N, C-alpha and C positions, 0 to 999 in steps of 0.2 A: 334398525339401520343396517344395511348390508356392509360387509367388510370388503375392502379393496385388497386384492392379493399383493399389490405393489406397496411395500411399506415405505412411507415417507419418514423423514427424519426431522426432528425439531432443531431449529438453529440454536447453537450454543450461546450461552450468555457471555457478554464481554466482561472484562475485569471491572469489578465494582457494582455491576448490575444486581448481583444477588443481594447486596446490602440495601437495595431499594426497599425491601420489605423489612421493617423493624418490628421486633417482638413487642415493643411497648407503644409505638405510635399508631394512630389510626391509619388504616390503609386507604389512601386516596387513589382509586383505580385509574382515574383519568390522568392524574399527575404522573403516576408510574408509567402509564402507557405512553405519555408524551416523551418521557426520558428514554424508554426502551426503543422508541422509533425515531429518535433524533437523528438527523442526517450525519453520516460519517464523513470524515475528510477524504479527499481524493487520494488514492494510493500513489506513492512516489513513482511507480513504474507505469502510470496510466498512459495509454496510447492516445494519439491525437484523434479527436472526434469531429464528425461533420457538424456544421452550425445548424441549430434549430431555426426553421423559418420564422420570420416575424409575422405578426398579424397583418392583414391587408390594410391598405390606407382607408380612411373613413370615406364613405360615399358623400358626394356633393349633395347638399340639401338645396333643391331647386325652389326658388321663390316664384311659384306659379301665379297666374293672374288671380286665381281664387284666394291664394294666401296673401298676395299683395293687397287685394281688396279688403280682406279681413283685417290686416294690419292698419290700413287707412281708416277703416270703420270703427276700430276698437275704442278710440277716445270718445267717439260720439255716442256709442251705445252702452259703454261701461256704466254700471250702476243705474240702469234705466228705470228700474222699479225697486222700491223698497217698502218695508212694512214697519210701522211703529206700533201696531197692534194687529191681532189676528183678524183677518177680514177676507172677503171675497174680492178677487181681482176683477177689474173690468176686462171686457174683451180686448180693448186696446192695450191694456197692461200685459195680458197674456201674450198678445202678439209681440209687443216690444221686448219682453223678457225672453221670449223664444228666439227672436232675432239675435239678442245679446248672447244667449247660450250657444247658438250656432257659430257666431263669430269667435267666441272664446275657445270653442272646441277646435276650430281650424287653427287659430293662433297657437294654442297649447300644443298641438301635435307638431307644428312647425318648430316651435321653440325647443321642445323636448328633443327632437331629432338634431337640431343645430347644436344644442348644449353638449350632447354626447359626441358629435363630430368634433367640436372644439376640444373636448377633453382628450379624444383619441389623437388629435393632431399634436397636442402638447406632449402626449406620451411618446409619440414618434420623435418629436423634437428632443425630448430628454434622452432617448436612446442614442440618437446621433451625436448629441452634445457630449455625452459621457464617453462614447466610443472614440470620437475624434480627440478627446482630451486624454485618452489612454486610461480612463477610469473603468471602462467596461470592455469585455471581449466576447464576441459572438460564439466562440468555440474553444474547447480545451486544446492546447497545443504544447509541444515540447520545444523549449529553447535551451539548446545544449543538454545539460544533464538535469535541467529543472523543468518541471511540469507546471504550467500555468493553467488553472482551471477556467472554464467559461464562467461568465458572470451569471449568477442565478436569475431566473425569470419568475415573474409573478404568474398567477393563474391565467392571465389574459395573454401571456407570451411576451411581455415587455420586460426590460431589465428591471430587476429589483435593486434599486439604487439606495433606498432608504435602509437604515439600521434601526433596531429598537431604540426608541426615544431620540433618534437622530434623523429627522426627515430630510429628504433630498429637495432642496429649494431652488426654484427658478425665479430669480428676482425680476420684477417688472417695474420699469420707470413710471413714477407717478402713483404707485401703489405701496402702501405701508406694508402689505403682506403679499408675497408672491404666490406662485403655484407651489404646492407641497405634495410630494409623494411620501405617504406615511406607511411605515411598516406595520403590518398586522400578522400576528403569528398564525400559522396554519392550524386549524383545529383537528383533533383526532377523535376517532370513535371506534368502538369495537364491532366486529362483524361476526354475527352468528354463522353466516355462510362460510367464512374463513375457518371458524372453529370446527364446523362440520366437515370441511375438507381435510383438516388435520386428523379428525377421527376416522373418516372413511379411508384416508391414506395410511392409517396405522401409526401415525406419529404420536398419537395419544391414545390412552385406554378409555373405555366407557366411563370409568370412575372419574377420570380427568374431565371428560366432556360434561358429566353431570355436576362436577364441582364448579363449573363455570356457568351453569344454567339452572333454571327451575321450570317446572311444568306450569303452563299457563292455561287456565280454563277460559274458553271463549264460546259464545253461542254458536251452535252448529245447526244450520237450517235443515239439513238432511236428518239429523237426529231429532230435531223438533217434530218434523213431519212423521217420523217413525213412532215417536212417543204419542203423538196425537192419535195415530191409528190404533194403538194398543190401549191408551188410557184417555179416551176422548173427553170425558167429563172433567176429570181433574186437569188434563192437559190444557183444555181451553181456559179453565179458571187461572191456571198458572200463567198462560200466555197473556190473558187480559191483565193480570196483576203486574206483569213486567213490561207491558207495552207503554211507552211514553209518547204522547203526541205533542209535538212542538206547536207553539202558537202560530197562526197564519202571519205571513210576512208579505212585503211588496218591494218591488224594485222600480226606480224612476229613471227613465231614459229621455234624453233631450230630443227635440224635433230634428228631423233630417230632411235634406233636400234631394237625397238620392235613395 
């Protein structure tokens, strides 16, 4: 690996982070990584920041003539054909179940799009409700000598209003259980690319790099080709021995009118 002449520096540990590694306890890499990368509080002298744009409004789901016809037809075609034992379907049954499949496909696509539009509408409703109630703020700003941070956003760009084990609930009249925004912790993972950048930047030595990795053997098609040229007989026998053929499979697609 080439060395980069510009030496990078590793970020210093914060107080208490060195104690994350105990000499007696088993090292849980993921748990330690979670703690090392936990968000830090906003510094007291933070400047005012521009607001992050919110996601676009959900698209209107159009009830086309085709979709309206499918919704109307669904009760009449649903469960058109059934089996109580393995048998051959009649031509009429194949026709009927195919019509049913086509209707269900149309309705399913419509319902799926509308369900997501409804959820996105509720997300925007929650944003505005919390903002107008003073529970959420779109940007970090300074009020006198105090800095008030922007309300955190979830990965979709909406306010993260829920807390661990404390969902943000939107009550609905006539429903025992309303809408709930539930908190889910962001997952962490380690990046070998980031590790390589540290090494190439000179922030860590090769021994450090090797201490976090191990060599992995993988099949190399170019090397297999070269080996077969030099050791044809044995190479082909090895290739045959390591080749696995999966059983044949099939996919079933419904009928289409377009």
